N, C-alpha and C positions, 0 to 999 in steps of 0.2 A: 449573466443571467440575473443575478441578484439586483443589479442596477436597473434593468429594464423589466423587472418583475410585474410592475403595474400595467405594463402594456400586454403582458402575457395572460393576465387574469381573465379577460373576457373571451379571447379566442381559446384559451386553455381549457375552459369548461367543455368546449366542443370537440377539440382535437387532442387532448392530452393523452388519451389512450394510445395514440400512435407513438408519441414520444417515449412513454413509459415502456411499451413493448420493445421498441428498437433498442432503448438503453439496456434493458435487462438481458435480452437475447444477444445483443452485441457484447455485453460483459461476459456472458458464458462463452461465447465464441473466442474472444480474446483471451480468456483463461486457458482455453485449449491450446491457443497459439503459444502461450507462455510455457506450457509443458513440453513444447518441441524446441525451445530456444537453446542454443549453446553459447550465445553472447550474453555476458553478464549485464552489460548496459541495456541491450535490447530487452532482456527479461524484466528488468527493473522498470523500464519505460512502458512496456506492455501491461505490467501490473498496475501502473498508474491509470491507464486507459480503462482497465477492468474496474478499478475503484470509482473512477469518474462516471461509469455507466450507472452504478447504484446511486451516486450523488444526483445525477440528472433525473433518474426515476423518482427519487424522493422529492426533489424540487417540483417536479411536474404534478405531484399529487395536490399541490396548492394548499397543504395543511401546515399547521404550526410545527408539528413534529418533523415533518419533511424539511421544512425551511431551516430549523435549528440544527437538525441532524446533518444536513448538507454542509452548513456553515462549519460545524464542528469537525466533520470528516475531512473537509478541505484543509483546515488548519493542521489537523493531526497527520494526514497523509503528506502534506507539504514538508513537515519536519522529518517524517519517517523515510519518505522517498528520497529526499535530499541527502539524509544520512547514509542511505544505501548507495546512492550514486557516489558519495564521498569515499565509501569503502571500496567500491569498485575501482575508482581512480587510484586509491592508495595501492591496491593490488596491481593495477595496470602499470604504475610507475616502477614497481619492483620486477615484474616478470615480462613486461613488454607485450602482453597479449591480454584480450578480454575474453578469449575462448575458454569455456568450461572444461574443454579437453586438456588444456595446459594448466588452468587454475584449479588444480586438484590437490588434495593433502595439505591444504594451507594451515591445518592444525599443527603440522610438524614445522612449518616455516615461521609463522607468526602467531604463537598460542594466545598472546594478549589480544590480537585483532580478532580472534575467533569469539572472544567474549562479546565484542562489540557486534560482530555479525550476528550472534545469537540474540542479543538484546533488541537490535533493530528488526530482525526477522520475526521475532514473536510479536512485536508491535505492529508489524505489517499483517500479521494474521489476527489482529484485533484482540490481543491478549490483555487482561487487566494488568495494571491500572492505567492503560494508554487512552489517549483521546480517541483513537480509532474505535475502541470498544463502545464508548459513549455515543459516538456518531452513528455506528452501525446499528446499535440497538434502537436508536431513535428512527433511523431510516427503515429498518425492518418493520417497526411498529407502524410507521406511516404508510408504507407500501402495501402491507398485508391488510391493513384496515381500509385502504382504498379498493383493493380487490384480492379476495383469498386465492384466486387463480395464479397470482404472482409468486405464491409460495414455491411453486415448481422451479421457476427460474432462480429465485433467491436461494433455495437449497443447493442447487448446482453451483451457483456463484460462491456461496460460502465454503462449500467443499473443495472446489477447484482452487480457491484462493489459498486455502491452507496447503493444498497439494503442491502447487507450484513454488510456494515459499519454502516448504520443506525440501523440495527438489533443489532449489537454489542453495540453501544452507548445507544440506547433506552432501551434495555433489561437489561443492567447492571446498569444504573443510575436511572431508574424509576421502579415503582412497589413496592410491599410490601417487607419490611425488613424480612430477614430469622430470624425466632423466636429463633433459636439456638444461634445467636450471642448475647453475653452479654457484651462485652467490646471491645474497640478499642482505637487506638491512632492515632491522626491526623498526617499529613505529617511534616516533619521537614525541616530545610533550605537546607540541603544536597540534599534531594529528589526533592525539588522545583528547586534548581539550576541545578541538573542533567537534569530535564525535559526541563528547559529553554535552556540549551545548546544543546538540540535536536531540539527544535522548532525554536529557533532564526536563526541559519544558514540556516535552511530549508526555511524560508521565506525571509531572507535577501540576499541569493545568487542570487535571480532572478535580483537583481540590477546589478550584475556583470555576467549576463548570457553569455557574450562573453567568459568567462573562460570555460564554458561548451560547448557552440555552436561552438567555433572557436578553439578547442584544437588541431585540425589537423595542 
């Protein structure tokens, strides 16, 4: 979309309200789908779709805030979502299942991994000082200034985004351990380093936010 942005400008002035409406309403509906997921990877994948809804909405406002916010959130969510997928795969390698019905009580299994689940989950909720927060503030600014009616969808989108991320974290880390699990191995240095390389730039790049916000 950024590549063909020059082609979108003329037609966008006439039809952009359609794309903004579809993206925001679609983001809310996908957030509700996330709250019903029992598959770890599906939940993380659907959360990416919900985030891209707000990215598309901000991009279609044709404003500077929307453009830079979309760019920033795509970088931030790329790091955050990739880290969560990595954690889901680490868990899958140990337990042989992606179901939240089996992946419960992981705090008792791999306490050190629970820290990474927490750090990446709060980044997914756009907690400071992550790039997601910078991107979402810019996008909220651009979309609300485009039309104040979008505040309704945006408020639902923000609320459900926090709700399904808390659902993912709380349901997987707490609760009773699945009785069929009889052995496990803790994380190794390679996995911790891989997760660190997702989380560190996600929170450090906000110090160099002009790279994202002033890329034009």
